[in-house]
Backbone as XML, in Angstrom:
<?xml version="1.0"?>
<chain id="A" units="angstrom">
  <residue number="1" name="MET">
    <atom name="N" x="0.798" y="-1.083" z="-0.091"/>
    <atom name="CA" x="-0.078" y="0.020" z="-0.038"/>
    <atom name="C" x="0.939" y="1.266" z="-0.016"/>
  </residue>
  <residue number="2" name="SER">
    <atom name="N" x="0.612" y="2.130" z="-0.763"/>
    <atom name="CA" x="1.351" y="3.343" z="-0.922"/>
    <atom name="C" x="1.065" y="4.367" z="0.331"/>
  </residue>
  <residue number="3" name="LYS">
    <atom name="N" x="2.165" y="5.212" z="0.376"/>
    <atom name="CA" x="1.929" y="6.160" z="1.494"/>
    <atom name="C" x="0.612" y="7.029" z="1.405"/>
  </residue>
  <residue number="4" name="ILE">
    <atom name="N" x="0.291" y="7.407" z="0.206"/>
    <atom name="CA" x="-0.858" y="8.204" z="0.026"/>
    <atom name="C" x="-2.122" y="7.590" z="0.462"/>
  </residue>
  <residue number="5" name="ASN">
    <atom name="N" x="-2.351" y="6.163" z="0.110"/>
    <atom name="CA" x="-3.377" y="5.425" z="0.546"/>
    <atom name="C" x="-3.506" y="5.202" z="2.053"/>
  </residue>
  <residue number="6" name="SER">
    <atom name="N" x="-2.154" y="5.097" z="2.514"/>
    <atom name="CA" x="-2.158" y="4.777" z="3.954"/>
    <atom name="C" x="-2.559" y="6.120" z="4.688"/>
  </residue>
  <residue number="7" name="ASP">
    <atom name="N" x="-1.947" y="7.230" z="4.332"/>
    <atom name="CA" x="-2.482" y="8.528" z="5.018"/>
    <atom name="C" x="-3.962" y="8.866" z="4.805"/>
  </residue>
  <residue number="8" name="PHE">
    <atom name="N" x="-4.406" y="8.470" z="3.590"/>
    <atom name="CA" x="-6.020" y="8.650" z="3.414"/>
    <atom name="C" x="-6.760" y="7.742" z="4.265"/>
  </residue>
  <residue number="9" name="SER">
    <atom name="N" x="-6.404" y="6.466" z="4.519"/>
    <atom name="CA" x="-7.004" y="5.540" z="5.464"/>
    <atom name="C" x="-6.867" y="6.004" z="6.801"/>
  </residue>
  <residue number="10" name="LYS">
    <atom name="N" x="-5.682" y="6.475" z="7.293"/>
    <atom name="CA" x="-5.499" y="6.932" z="8.663"/>
    <atom name="C" x="-6.513" y="8.139" z="8.907"/>
  </residue>
  <residue number="11" name="ALA">
    <atom name="N" x="-6.451" y="8.985" z="7.914"/>
    <atom name="CA" x="-7.244" y="10.296" z="7.981"/>
    <atom name="C" x="-8.769" y="9.991" z="8.206"/>
  </residue>
  <residue number="12" name="CYS">
    <atom name="N" x="-9.250" y="8.926" z="7.451"/>
    <atom name="CA" x="-10.703" y="8.479" z="7.416"/>
    <atom name="C" x="-10.849" y="7.947" z="8.784"/>
  </residue>
  <residue number="13" name="SER">
    <atom name="N" x="-9.952" y="7.065" z="9.291"/>
    <atom name="CA" x="-10.182" y="6.497" z="10.657"/>
    <atom name="C" x="-10.236" y="7.506" z="11.782"/>
  </residue>
  <residue number="14" name="GLU">
    <atom name="N" x="-9.349" y="8.515" z="11.700"/>
    <atom name="CA" x="-9.302" y="9.542" z="12.639"/>
    <atom name="C" x="-10.491" y="10.506" z="12.599"/>
  </residue>
  <residue number="15" name="ILE">
    <atom name="N" x="-11.025" y="10.681" z="11.400"/>
    <atom name="CA" x="-12.251" y="11.457" z="11.253"/>
    <atom name="C" x="-13.423" y="10.689" z="11.944"/>
  </residue>
  <residue number="16" name="THR">
    <atom name="N" x="-13.538" y="9.436" z="11.714"/>
    <atom name="CA" x="-14.461" y="8.687" z="12.307"/>
    <atom name="C" x="-14.480" y="8.683" z="13.842"/>
  </residue>
  <residue number="17" name="GLN">
    <atom name="N" x="-13.229" y="8.508" z="14.338"/>
    <atom name="CA" x="-13.156" y="8.625" z="15.788"/>
    <atom name="C" x="-13.399" y="9.876" z="16.356"/>
  </residue>
  <residue number="18" name="SER">
    <atom name="N" x="-12.905" y="10.934" z="15.632"/>
    <atom name="CA" x="-13.069" y="12.276" z="16.236"/>
    <atom name="C" x="-14.717" y="12.758" z="16.161"/>
  </residue>
  <residue number="19" name="LEU">
    <atom name="N" x="-15.309" y="12.227" z="15.140"/>
    <atom name="CA" x="-16.834" y="12.492" z="15.020"/>
    <atom name="C" x="-17.587" y="11.769" z="16.195"/>
  </residue>
  <residue number="20" name="LEU">
    <atom name="N" x="-17.059" y="10.599" z="16.535"/>
    <atom name="CA" x="-17.867" y="10.027" z="17.628"/>
    <atom name="C" x="-17.658" y="10.454" z="18.978"/>
  </residue>
  <residue number="21" name="THR">
    <atom name="N" x="-16.576" y="11.314" z="19.149"/>
    <atom name="CA" x="-16.374" y="11.953" z="20.469"/>
    <atom name="C" x="-17.373" y="13.118" z="20.604"/>
  </residue>
  <residue number="22" name="ILE">
    <atom name="N" x="-17.827" y="13.746" z="19.469"/>
    <atom name="CA" x="-18.760" y="14.960" z="19.649"/>
    <atom name="C" x="-20.121" y="14.418" z="19.900"/>
  </residue>
  <residue number="23" name="THR">
    <atom name="N" x="-20.680" y="14.953" z="20.860"/>
    <atom name="CA" x="-22.136" y="14.628" z="21.061"/>
    <atom name="C" x="-22.990" y="15.401" z="20.318"/>
  </residue>
  <residue number="24" name="GLU">
    <atom name="N" x="-23.889" y="14.797" z="19.574"/>
    <atom name="CA" x="-24.809" y="15.445" z="18.640"/>
    <atom name="C" x="-24.249" y="16.635" z="17.676"/>
  </residue>
  <residue number="25" name="PRO">
    <atom name="N" x="-23.272" y="16.126" z="16.810"/>
    <atom name="CA" x="-22.661" y="16.994" z="16.036"/>
    <atom name="C" x="-23.532" y="17.637" z="14.883"/>
  </residue>
  <residue number="26" name="SER">
    <atom name="N" x="-23.267" y="18.914" z="14.649"/>
    <atom name="CA" x="-24.110" y="19.522" z="13.511"/>
    <atom name="C" x="-23.347" y="19.285" z="12.179"/>
  </residue>
  <residue number="27" name="LYS">
    <atom name="N" x="-24.056" y="19.585" z="11.183"/>
    <atom name="CA" x="-23.239" y="19.690" z="9.804"/>
    <atom name="C" x="-22.049" y="20.517" z="9.694"/>
  </residue>
  <residue number="28" name="LYS">
    <atom name="N" x="-22.100" y="21.545" z="10.386"/>
    <atom name="CA" x="-21.058" y="22.643" z="10.356"/>
    <atom name="C" x="-19.949" y="21.970" z="11.088"/>
  </residue>
  <residue number="29" name="GLN">
    <atom name="N" x="-20.134" y="21.431" z="12.324"/>
    <atom name="CA" x="-19.129" y="20.915" z="13.181"/>
    <atom name="C" x="-18.413" y="19.699" z="12.461"/>
  </residue>
  <residue number="30" name="VAL">
    <atom name="N" x="-19.193" y="18.850" z="11.735"/>
    <atom name="CA" x="-18.681" y="17.731" z="10.948"/>
    <atom name="C" x="-17.657" y="18.253" z="9.877"/>
  </residue>
  <residue number="31" name="LYS">
    <atom name="N" x="-18.232" y="19.295" z="9.094"/>
    <atom name="CA" x="-17.358" y="19.866" z="8.041"/>
    <atom name="C" x="-15.983" y="20.346" z="8.495"/>
  </residue>
  <residue number="32" name="GLU">
    <atom name="N" x="-16.146" y="21.195" z="9.698"/>
    <atom name="CA" x="-14.870" y="21.734" z="10.292"/>
    <atom name="C" x="-13.858" y="20.702" z="10.800"/>
  </residue>
  <residue number="33" name="GLU">
    <atom name="N" x="-14.492" y="19.542" z="11.341"/>
    <atom name="CA" x="-13.548" y="18.430" z="11.802"/>
    <atom name="C" x="-12.919" y="17.663" z="10.651"/>
  </residue>
  <residue number="34" name="ILE">
    <atom name="N" x="-13.686" y="17.462" z="9.658"/>
    <atom name="CA" x="-13.117" y="16.811" z="8.348"/>
    <atom name="C" x="-12.043" y="17.697" z="7.890"/>
  </residue>
  <residue number="35" name="LYS">
    <atom name="N" x="-12.312" y="18.939" z="7.674"/>
    <atom name="CA" x="-11.256" y="19.887" z="7.029"/>
    <atom name="C" x="-10.081" y="19.950" z="7.929"/>
  </residue>
  <residue number="36" name="LYS">
    <atom name="N" x="-10.132" y="19.961" z="9.218"/>
    <atom name="CA" x="-9.027" y="20.011" z="10.272"/>
    <atom name="C" x="-8.230" y="18.845" z="10.024"/>
  </residue>
  <residue number="37" name="ILE">
    <atom name="N" x="-8.747" y="17.602" z="10.054"/>
    <atom name="CA" x="-7.861" y="16.414" z="9.803"/>
    <atom name="C" x="-7.308" y="16.301" z="8.510"/>
  </residue>
  <residue number="38" name="CYS">
    <atom name="N" x="-8.083" y="16.658" z="7.533"/>
    <atom name="CA" x="-7.488" y="16.528" z="6.231"/>
    <atom name="C" x="-6.222" y="17.486" z="5.993"/>
  </residue>
  <residue number="39" name="SER">
    <atom name="N" x="-6.346" y="18.676" z="6.601"/>
    <atom name="CA" x="-5.099" y="19.551" z="6.600"/>
    <atom name="C" x="-3.877" y="18.958" z="7.396"/>
  </residue>
  <residue number="40" name="LYS">
    <atom name="N" x="-4.207" y="18.257" z="8.480"/>
    <atom name="CA" x="-3.309" y="17.708" z="9.279"/>
    <atom name="C" x="-2.415" y="16.689" z="8.465"/>
  </residue>
  <residue number="41" name="TYR">
    <atom name="N" x="-3.129" y="15.877" z="7.668"/>
    <atom name="CA" x="-2.553" y="14.783" z="6.975"/>
    <atom name="C" x="-2.172" y="15.334" z="5.467"/>
  </residue>
  <residue number="42" name="SER">
    <atom name="N" x="-2.376" y="16.559" z="5.172"/>
    <atom name="CA" x="-2.057" y="17.202" z="3.717"/>
    <atom name="C" x="-2.607" y="16.371" z="2.683"/>
  </residue>
  <residue number="43" name="LEU">
    <atom name="N" x="-3.989" y="16.064" z="2.717"/>
    <atom name="CA" x="-4.522" y="15.282" z="1.742"/>
    <atom name="C" x="-4.818" y="16.022" z="0.509"/>
  </residue>
  <residue number="44" name="ASP">
    <atom name="N" x="-4.825" y="15.378" z="-0.634"/>
    <atom name="CA" x="-5.214" y="16.218" z="-1.987"/>
    <atom name="C" x="-6.540" y="16.541" z="-2.058"/>
  </residue>
  <residue number="45" name="ARG">
    <atom name="N" x="-7.460" y="15.698" z="-1.528"/>
    <atom name="CA" x="-8.937" y="15.853" z="-1.567"/>
    <atom name="C" x="-9.621" y="15.472" z="-0.297"/>
  </residue>
  <residue number="46" name="ILE">
    <atom name="N" x="-10.592" y="15.994" z="-0.058"/>
    <atom name="CA" x="-11.509" y="15.599" z="1.110"/>
    <atom name="C" x="-12.187" y="14.500" z="0.993"/>
  </residue>
  <residue number="47" name="PRO">
    <atom name="N" x="-12.105" y="13.340" z="1.796"/>
    <atom name="CA" x="-12.747" y="12.075" z="1.685"/>
    <atom name="C" x="-14.286" y="12.269" z="1.666"/>
  </residue>
  <residue number="48" name="ARG">
    <atom name="N" x="-14.857" y="11.335" z="0.769"/>
    <atom name="CA" x="-16.414" y="11.462" z="0.757"/>
    <atom name="C" x="-16.984" y="10.775" z="1.971"/>
  </residue>
  <residue number="49" name="ASN">
    <atom name="N" x="-18.172" y="11.030" z="2.207"/>
    <atom name="CA" x="-18.837" y="10.520" z="3.359"/>
    <atom name="C" x="-18.794" y="9.044" z="3.408"/>
  </residue>
  <residue number="50" name="TYR">
    <atom name="N" x="-19.061" y="8.408" z="2.340"/>
    <atom name="CA" x="-19.046" y="6.971" z="2.361"/>
    <atom name="C" x="-17.668" y="6.325" z="2.564"/>
  </residue>
  <residue number="51" name="GLU">
    <atom name="N" x="-16.590" y="7.159" z="2.167"/>
    <atom name="CA" x="-15.233" y="6.583" z="2.479"/>
    <atom name="C" x="-15.064" y="6.672" z="4.062"/>
  </residue>
  <residue number="52" name="ILE">
    <atom name="N" x="-15.501" y="7.668" z="4.624"/>
    <atom name="CA" x="-15.420" y="7.880" z="6.084"/>
    <atom name="C" x="-16.242" y="6.713" z="6.794"/>
  </residue>
  <residue number="53" name="LEU">
    <atom name="N" x="-17.509" y="6.504" z="6.239"/>
    <atom name="CA" x="-18.287" y="5.553" z="6.858"/>
    <atom name="C" x="-17.876" y="4.103" z="6.584"/>
  </residue>
  <residue number="54" name="SER">
    <atom name="N" x="-16.957" y="3.895" z="5.477"/>
    <atom name="CA" x="-16.342" y="2.687" z="5.362"/>
    <atom name="C" x="-15.265" y="2.127" z="6.366"/>
  </residue>
  <residue number="55" name="MET">
    <atom name="N" x="-14.842" y="3.221" z="7.038"/>
    <atom name="CA" x="-13.850" y="2.804" z="8.073"/>
    <atom name="C" x="-14.420" y="2.635" z="9.597"/>
  </residue>
  <residue number="56" name="ALA">
    <atom name="N" x="-15.758" y="2.801" z="9.613"/>
    <atom name="CA" x="-16.405" y="2.480" z="11.046"/>
    <atom name="C" x="-16.963" y="1.196" z="11.082"/>
  </residue>
  <residue number="57" name="ASN">
    <atom name="N" x="-16.926" y="0.602" z="12.313"/>
    <atom name="CA" x="-17.566" y="-0.636" z="12.461"/>
    <atom name="C" x="-19.124" y="-0.590" z="12.553"/>
  </residue>
  <residue number="58" name="GLU">
    <atom name="N" x="-19.806" y="-1.620" z="12.735"/>
    <atom name="CA" x="-21.302" y="-1.464" z="12.673"/>
    <atom name="C" x="-21.909" y="-0.637" z="13.761"/>
  </residue>
  <residue number="59" name="SER">
    <atom name="N" x="-21.583" y="-0.577" z="14.863"/>
    <atom name="CA" x="-22.171" y="0.393" z="16.023"/>
    <atom name="C" x="-21.769" y="1.674" z="15.609"/>
  </residue>
  <residue number="60" name="GLU">
    <atom name="N" x="-20.589" y="1.968" z="15.079"/>
    <atom name="CA" x="-20.010" y="3.411" z="14.817"/>
    <atom name="C" x="-20.831" y="3.859" z="13.575"/>
  </residue>
  <residue number="61" name="PHE">
    <atom name="N" x="-21.029" y="2.978" z="12.603"/>
    <atom name="CA" x="-21.728" y="3.324" z="11.439"/>
    <atom name="C" x="-23.057" y="3.741" z="11.714"/>
  </residue>
  <residue number="62" name="ASN">
    <atom name="N" x="-23.812" y="3.145" z="12.541"/>
    <atom name="CA" x="-25.181" y="3.478" z="12.916"/>
    <atom name="C" x="-25.230" y="5.069" z="13.443"/>
  </residue>
  <residue number="63" name="LYS">
    <atom name="N" x="-24.232" y="5.278" z="14.298"/>
    <atom name="CA" x="-24.172" y="6.623" z="14.873"/>
    <atom name="C" x="-23.823" y="7.669" z="13.850"/>
  </residue>
  <residue number="64" name="LEU">
    <atom name="N" x="-22.825" y="7.360" z="12.938"/>
    <atom name="CA" x="-22.363" y="8.297" z="11.987"/>
    <atom name="C" x="-23.290" y="8.494" z="10.848"/>
  </residue>
  <residue number="65" name="ARG">
    <atom name="N" x="-24.024" y="7.557" z="10.607"/>
    <atom name="CA" x="-24.974" y="7.508" z="9.339"/>
    <atom name="C" x="-25.834" y="8.711" z="9.413"/>
  </residue>
  <residue number="66" name="LYS">
    <atom name="N" x="-26.409" y="9.107" z="10.409"/>
    <atom name="CA" x="-27.269" y="10.177" z="10.429"/>
    <atom name="C" x="-26.567" y="11.370" z="10.286"/>
  </residue>
  <residue number="67" name="VAL">
    <atom name="N" x="-25.431" y="11.638" z="10.611"/>
    <atom name="CA" x="-24.711" y="12.852" z="10.338"/>
    <atom name="C" x="-24.254" y="12.937" z="8.929"/>
  </residue>
  <residue number="68" name="LEU">
    <atom name="N" x="-23.596" y="11.837" z="8.513"/>
    <atom name="CA" x="-22.835" y="11.925" z="7.125"/>
    <atom name="C" x="-23.633" y="11.598" z="5.997"/>
  </residue>
  <residue number="69" name="LEU">
    <atom name="N" x="-24.770" y="10.937" z="6.131"/>
    <atom name="CA" x="-25.580" y="10.753" z="4.923"/>
    <atom name="C" x="-26.410" y="11.996" z="4.551"/>
  </residue>
  <residue number="70" name="LYS">
    <atom name="N" x="-26.460" y="12.223" z="3.342"/>
    <atom name="CA" x="-27.080" y="13.450" z="2.887"/>
    <atom name="C" x="-28.616" y="13.647" z="3.405"/>
  </residue>
  <residue number="71" name="LYS">
    <atom name="N" x="-29.326" y="12.621" z="2.828"/>
    <atom name="CA" x="-30.701" y="12.564" z="3.295"/>
    <atom name="C" x="-31.204" y="11.003" z="3.004"/>
  </residue>
  <residue number="72" name="PRO">
    <atom name="N" x="-32.134" y="10.601" z="3.805"/>
    <atom name="CA" x="-32.550" y="9.184" z="3.713"/>
    <atom name="C" x="-33.507" y="9.210" z="2.510"/>
  </residue>
  <residue number="73" name="ALA">
    <atom name="N" x="-33.768" y="8.012" z="1.877"/>
    <atom name="CA" x="-34.655" y="7.687" z="0.870"/>
    <atom name="C" x="-36.060" y="7.988" z="1.438"/>
  </residue>
  <residue number="74" name="LYS">
    <atom name="N" x="-36.753" y="8.783" z="0.635"/>
    <atom name="CA" x="-38.200" y="9.103" z="1.049"/>
    <atom name="C" x="-39.141" y="8.089" z="0.507"/>
  </residue>
  <residue number="75" name="THR">
    <atom name="N" x="-39.687" y="7.334" z="1.418"/>
    <atom name="CA" x="-40.838" y="6.321" z="0.865"/>
    <atom name="C" x="-41.952" y="6.451" z="1.726"/>
  </residue>
  <residue number="76" name="ALA">
    <atom name="N" x="-43.115" y="6.010" z="1.228"/>
    <atom name="CA" x="-44.475" y="6.125" z="1.941"/>
    <atom name="C" x="-44.548" y="4.715" z="2.669"/>
  </residue>
  <residue number="77" name="SER">
    <atom name="N" x="-44.127" y="3.605" z="2.045"/>
    <atom name="CA" x="-44.304" y="2.351" z="2.678"/>
    <atom name="C" x="-43.063" y="1.744" z="3.192"/>
  </residue>
  <residue number="78" name="GLY">
    <atom name="N" x="-41.965" y="2.428" z="3.048"/>
    <atom name="CA" x="-40.831" y="1.908" z="3.618"/>
    <atom name="C" x="-39.958" y="1.100" z="2.601"/>
  </residue>
  <residue number="79" name="VAL">
    <atom name="N" x="-40.476" y="1.102" z="1.434"/>
    <atom name="CA" x="-39.772" y="0.229" z="0.312"/>
    <atom name="C" x="-39.374" y="1.464" z="-0.602"/>
  </residue>
  <residue number="80" name="ALA">
    <atom name="N" x="-38.145" y="1.526" z="-1.170"/>
    <atom name="CA" x="-37.564" y="2.537" z="-1.933"/>
    <atom name="C" x="-37.697" y="1.973" z="-3.389"/>
  </residue>
  <residue number="81" name="VAL">
    <atom name="N" x="-38.339" y="2.525" z="-4.217"/>
    <atom name="CA" x="-38.406" y="2.028" z="-5.557"/>
    <atom name="C" x="-37.144" y="2.493" z="-6.333"/>
  </residue>
  <residue number="82" name="VAL">
    <atom name="N" x="-36.690" y="1.508" z="-7.095"/>
    <atom name="CA" x="-35.533" y="1.861" z="-7.964"/>
    <atom name="C" x="-35.849" y="1.587" z="-9.450"/>
  </residue>
  <residue number="83" name="ALA">
    <atom name="N" x="-35.536" y="2.431" z="-10.320"/>
    <atom name="CA" x="-35.865" y="2.061" z="-11.781"/>
    <atom name="C" x="-34.560" y="1.870" z="-12.463"/>
  </residue>
  <residue number="84" name="LEU">
    <atom name="N" x="-34.551" y="0.707" z="-13.244"/>
    <atom name="CA" x="-33.473" y="0.261" z="-13.918"/>
    <atom name="C" x="-33.811" y="0.360" z="-15.430"/>
  </residue>
  <residue number="85" name="MET">
    <atom name="N" x="-32.994" y="1.162" z="-16.084"/>
    <atom name="CA" x="-33.180" y="1.405" z="-17.604"/>
    <atom name="C" x="-32.039" y="0.666" z="-18.398"/>
  </residue>
  <residue number="86" name="PRO">
    <atom name="N" x="-32.386" y="-0.494" z="-18.884"/>
    <atom name="CA" x="-31.330" y="-1.224" z="-19.672"/>
    <atom name="C" x="-31.156" y="-0.590" z="-21.097"/>
  </residue>
  <residue number="87" name="LYS">
    <atom name="N" x="-30.028" y="-0.685" z="-21.717"/>
    <atom name="CA" x="-29.807" y="-0.184" z="-22.907"/>
    <atom name="C" x="-30.601" y="-0.902" z="-23.966"/>
  </residue>
  <residue number="88" name="PRO">
    <atom name="N" x="-31.312" y="-0.105" z="-24.912"/>
    <atom name="CA" x="-32.163" y="-0.698" z="-25.935"/>
    <atom name="C" x="-31.488" y="-1.537" z="-26.864"/>
  </residue>
  <residue number="89" name="TYR">
    <atom name="N" x="-31.963" y="-2.729" z="-27.351"/>
    <atom name="CA" x="-31.433" y="-3.541" z="-28.252"/>
    <atom name="C" x="-32.579" y="-4.152" z="-29.080"/>
  </residue>
  <residue number="90" name="ALA">
    <atom name="N" x="-32.173" y="-4.665" z="-30.301"/>
    <atom name="CA" x="-33.264" y="-5.315" z="-31.066"/>
    <atom name="C" x="-33.847" y="-6.576" z="-30.312"/>
  </residue>
  <residue number="91" name="CYS">
    <atom name="N" x="-35.205" y="-6.710" z="-30.514"/>
    <atom name="CA" x="-35.862" y="-7.822" z="-29.861"/>
    <atom name="C" x="-35.612" y="-9.145" z="-30.624"/>
  </residue>
  <residue number="92" name="PRO">
    <atom name="N" x="-35.206" y="-10.140" z="-29.856"/>
    <atom name="CA" x="-34.909" y="-11.449" z="-30.395"/>
    <atom name="C" x="-36.036" y="-12.206" z="-31.100"/>
  </residue>
  <residue number="93" name="HIS">
    <atom name="N" x="-37.270" y="-11.789" z="-30.603"/>
    <atom name="CA" x="-38.424" y="-12.537" z="-30.977"/>
    <atom name="C" x="-39.270" y="-11.924" z="-32.170"/>
  </residue>
  <residue number="94" name="GLY">
    <atom name="N" x="-38.756" y="-10.739" z="-32.669"/>
    <atom name="CA" x="-39.624" y="-9.860" z="-33.511"/>
    <atom name="C" x="-40.263" y="-8.840" z="-32.782"/>
  </residue>
  <residue number="95" name="ARG">
    <atom name="N" x="-41.584" y="-8.721" z="-32.988"/>
    <atom name="CA" x="-42.526" y="-7.893" z="-32.134"/>
    <atom name="C" x="-43.525" y="-8.703" z="-31.380"/>
  </residue>
  <residue number="96" name="CYS">
    <atom name="N" x="-43.388" y="-8.366" z="-30.067"/>
    <atom name="CA" x="-44.500" y="-9.062" z="-29.137"/>
    <atom name="C" x="-45.053" y="-8.052" z="-28.163"/>
  </residue>
  <residue number="97" name="THR">
    <atom name="N" x="-45.828" y="-8.579" z="-27.381"/>
    <atom name="CA" x="-46.571" y="-7.609" z="-26.402"/>
    <atom name="C" x="-45.498" y="-7.034" z="-25.371"/>
  </residue>
  <residue number="98" name="TYR">
    <atom name="N" x="-44.719" y="-7.903" z="-24.908"/>
    <atom name="CA" x="-43.728" y="-7.633" z="-23.823"/>
    <atom name="C" x="-42.640" y="-6.744" z="-24.225"/>
  </residue>
  <residue number="99" name="CYS">
    <atom name="N" x="-42.098" y="-6.997" z="-25.564"/>
    <atom name="CA" x="-40.999" y="-6.148" z="-25.873"/>
    <atom name="C" x="-41.388" y="-5.524" z="-27.264"/>
  </residue>
  <residue number="100" name="PRO">
    <atom name="N" x="-41.721" y="-4.143" z="-27.360"/>
    <atom name="CA" x="-42.187" y="-3.542" z="-28.298"/>
    <atom name="C" x="-41.455" y="-3.343" z="-29.709"/>
  </residue>
  <residue number="101" name="GLY">
    <atom name="N" x="-40.358" y="-4.176" z="-29.780"/>
    <atom name="CA" x="-39.578" y="-4.140" z="-31.100"/>
    <atom name="C" x="-38.239" y="-3.552" z="-30.777"/>
  </residue>
  <residue number="102" name="GLY">
    <atom name="N" x="-37.864" y="-3.107" z="-29.694"/>
    <atom name="CA" x="-36.371" y="-2.722" z="-29.496"/>
    <atom name="C" x="-36.120" y="-1.232" z="-29.918"/>
  </residue>
  <residue number="103" name="ILE">
    <atom name="N" x="-35.063" y="-1.048" z="-30.721"/>
    <atom name="CA" x="-34.648" y="0.206" z="-31.043"/>
    <atom name="C" x="-35.259" y="0.970" z="-32.202"/>
  </residue>
  <residue number="104" name="GLU">
    <atom name="N" x="-36.161" y="0.347" z="-32.918"/>
    <atom name="CA" x="-36.674" y="1.104" z="-34.105"/>
    <atom name="C" x="-37.851" y="1.854" z="-33.653"/>
  </residue>
  <residue number="105" name="TYR">
    <atom name="N" x="-37.699" y="3.162" z="-33.255"/>
    <atom name="CA" x="-38.765" y="3.944" z="-32.913"/>
    <atom name="C" x="-38.964" y="5.071" z="-33.843"/>
  </residue>
</chain>
């Protein structure tokens, strides 16, 4: 592992630990803490929230998730709907009810 990756991992771990010491951190406190530790390690970029969360164990993850995640998925029933749009391709059957013919529109 290179020194850059090592410093980045250490910084993410330290950010995780320092955020856990703050009781009820605000978004502003979180940003300040992240910037302070990044400048300490002279990082080229600020770690993304998911990179910081990846250094936390399960109990720490649950505490930090509320602070670091931008916003939870809004759902009425508790099930988040995800739409998957595949790349259009020609239908292998010709024209049928389920596949309207592929890419010839």
